[in-house]
C-alpha positions, 0 to 999 in steps of 0.5 A, spaced: 525 379 557 524 384 563 532 385 563 532 386 556 526 391 556 529 395 562 536 396 558 532 399 552 528 404 557 535 406 560 538 407 553 533 411 551 533 415 557 540 416 556 540 418 549 534 423 551 539 426 556 545 426 551 542 428 545 538 434 547 534 435 541 531 442 540 524 444 536 520 450 535 513 450 531 512 454 525 506 457 522 506 457 514 501 457 508 499 451 505 501 453 499 508 455 501 507 462 499 513 467 499 509 472 503 510 471 510 504 470 515 506 476 519 506 481 513 500 483 508 500 487 502 495 492 500 494 496 493 488 498 489 490 499 482 488 494 476 493 489 473 489 487 467 493 481 463 492 482 456 494 476 456 500 476 460 502 484 460 498 490 463 497 497 460 499 503 465 499 510 464 505 515 465 503 522 468 508 527 468 509 535 468 509 536 475 510 543 478 514 544 484 510 543 490 505 539 487 502 533 491 500 526 489 497 521 493 493 514 495 490 513 501 489 506 504 484 502 509 487 496 513 482 491 512 480 493 505 480 487 500 485 489 495 486 487 488 491 482 485 489 477 490 493 478 496 490 476 503 486 481 507 490 485 512 488 484 519 484 490 521 486 488 528 493 487 528 496 490 521 499 497 523 506 497 522 507 500 515 514 497 513 515 499 505 511 503 499 512 501 492 511 506 486 512 505 479 516 511 475 516 510 467 522 516 467 527 515 472 531 521 470 532 523 478 538 518 477 541 521 471 540 529 473 541 528 481 537 533 485 532 535 479 527 530 480 527 529 487 520 527 491 519 526 498 514 521 501 510 522 507 505 518 511 498 521 515 492 519 518 487 520 513 479 522 514 474 518 510 475 523 504 483 521 504 485 528 507 490 528 512 489 529 519 494 532 523 502 532 522 506 527 518 507 521 521 514 520 517 517 523 512 522 520 507 527 526 505 529 527 498 528 521 494 530 520 486 526 514 484 529 510 478 525 507 472 521 501 473 518 499 480 521 503 486 521 500 493 521 505 499 523 502 505 520 505 512 525 503 517 524 503 523 516 502 521 511 507 522 505 505 526 498 507 523 495 504 529 492 511 531 489 512 525 482 510 527 475 514 525 472 511 531 475 506 536 468 503 537 466 498 539 466 495 533 472 499 531 473 502 524 479 500 520 485 504 520 486 509 514 492 513 512 494 517 506 501 516 503 503 522 499 509 524 494 511 532 494 515 534 488 521 538 491 526 538 486 528 544 482 525 541 475 519 537 478 516 535 471 518 528 473 517 522 476 512 520 470 508 516 475 505 510 473 497 509 474 493 503 471 490 503 464 483 501 463 481 504 456 487 501 452 486 494 455 479 495 453 481 497 446 485 491 445 480 486 447 483 484 454 478 481 459 476 486 464 479 483 470 484 484 475 489 479 476 487 476 483 480 476 487 477 482 485 474 483 478 476 490 475 470 494 474 469 500 470 468 506 470 471 508 477 468 511 482 461 510 480 461 503 479 467 500 483 468 496 489 469 502 494 465 508 495 471 513 494 477 513 489 484 512 493 488 516 488 489 523 486 492 530 485 492 534 492 494 540 488 500 545 490 501 544 497 494 541 499 490 546 495 485 540 494 482 536 499 479 531 497 483 530 491 482 531 484 482 524 481 486 522 475 482 521 469 483 515 464 487 518 458 483 515 453 477 518 456 474 524 453 468 526 457 468 531 463 466 527 468 470 520 466 463 517 464 466 512 459 472 509 462 472 512 469 478 514 473 485 511 475 489 509 481 496 510 482 500 504 481 502 504 489 503 498 494 504 498 501 506 492 506 504 492 513 507 488 519 502 484 523 503 483 530 498 484 536 497 491 537 499 494 544 497 501 542 490 504 545 486 506 539 484 514 539 478 517 536 479 523 531 478 528 536 484 525 540 488 525 534 486 532 532 487 535 539 495 532 538 496 537 533 492 544 535 
């Protein structure tokens, strides 16, 4: 019996030595979600299912030099039910998704180009310092457009106050109309008035209910999307009023968000955060 047990142990050890089985650990969501844990997404626009689709507005008629944009705060609870971006790790901006209802740039090259920029932003969504990244001329196509940022741009220095406790990083993404005919793209924004007119339930497809009018009754103290004028003549930006609102102050339906989404890569931050004074000093 002892000899048999000894032989089994020897065979087991020999198997381990010959068959060097490799292993590695994985971290994944319980629901096998398709969004990897090392990325997060953030958006503020409403998607109001009615019942399986959502209304949007398309705004166009721009002039050369007109700037539109949305600013984002890492750590905000976004719409559509995505996990909150970790405000201590998620600083690498990897992509931007925008909605264009026209897509004329692909038909008439050079006429409808836009250029995207990334800036650190203050509490009002105004740019602080110079552009961290510029896309160069882009012609968006009809429907959703994903603009990849490669290599990713870090927004780890875009803090109002490094703390402790540290405030969340805030950054602005803008689109400047640079083509020879800048009346398009026809930027997509969320739509509150027509959703209500059709009797849709006023909720976002996610965790946050769609409250209105914005911004006076919202999840956030300020709006995120706006028109920054021609060459940043407006800051804070002018809000986009819902197309169905006839009041001067948007008191019926409120204001709108551009249908823009950002993706951030999440990893331990090796960059020391800086104060606004330090950031501004870099550009004096």
